[in-house]
N, C-alpha and C positions, 0 to 999 in steps of 0.2 A: 817782761822788761829785763834788760841786761843790766843788773844793778852795778857790777864792777865797772863797766864802761861808763855808766851814767855818773857815778860818783867821781870817777877819774876825770871825766870831762868837766865836772863841776869844780874840780880842783882839790878833791879830798879822796885820794886813792884808798881803796879798801885793801886791808892786809890779806894776803893770799889764803891763809888758813882760817880766816874769820868767818863766822856764821853770817851770811849775807843779810838775813832778816834782822838779826840782833844788831848788826852794825848800822843798818838803815834806821831802826827804831831809836837806837842810842843817839845817832847823829841828829835826827829830827827833834828828839827831846832836848838836845843841847841848843838847837836853834829856836825852840819855843820861847826862850827867855827874851828874845828880841824879835819884834814883829817885822823889822826891816830885813832881817836875815831869812825869816820864813817866807816873806814875799819874794826875796831874790831866788829862793829855791823853787817856788811856784812858777815864777817867770822863766827860770832856766828850764824847768820841766816842760813848759809849753813850747819853748823854742826847740828843745831837744827832741820832743815828740814830733814836731812838724818837720824837722830836718830828717828824722828817721823815716817818716812817711814818704818824704820826697825821694830819699834814697831807695826805698822799697818800690816806688812807682817807676823809677828809672831802671830797676833790675828787670830784665825781660823774664816773663814767666811762660812756662810751657803749658799748653792745653793738653793735659794727659787724660787718658781714659781712666776709669776707676781701677781697672786691672793693672795698668801701667803705674799708677800712683802707688798701689799696694805693693807691687813688685819693687818699686824704688824705695819704699819705706822699709821693706824687708831687707833689701841689700844694704841699707844704711844702718840696720840694727835697731830701727825704731819699732818694728813689729816682729813678732815671732811667727814664722811660717807654720801654717796648719797643714791639714791634709790637702793634697793637690787633686784628689779624686772628687769629682762633682756629684757622684752617685750617693744620695743621702742614705740609701739602704745598705751601703757597703759597710763591712765591719770596722773599717778604719774611721768612719764618721761616728760610730757609737762610742760613748764614754766608757773608759775603763775605771773600775773601782778597785780599791785595795782589798775589800772583803766581798764575799758573795752576798747577794741581795737578802736571802733569809737570815744570815748572820746580822746584817745591819738592822733588819726589822726587830730581831731579838734584842739587840743592844738598845735601840730606841724605845722599845716597850718597857724594858727594865728601868731606863731613865725616867720615862713617863710615870711609872708606878712610884719611883723614889720621890719625884717632885710633887706628886699629888698626895703622898702619904703623910 
């Protein structure tokens, strides 16, 4: 839900640097004193949600393949691109660790002994 536009449409704009969740909770707490105000917020939410769904239905959607969708998400910055090589045995697909495996085993063993002592 887009809280700033919701509250703006409701007639109570949200300050720009305000925590969205805190603003919403404080605003609803203020409305709790009056049942008519709470009901008006509920009714507004119903109409706002229905108009939002109507707008989403009017927006044409593309039927993209999974690969095209992932590429679009990466280009928008929503996903981080991983290895492009599909060969699972290639070194680029294996995880890199900060420390060698034997060193990690030694550290974990020491921690285990400390925790159980």
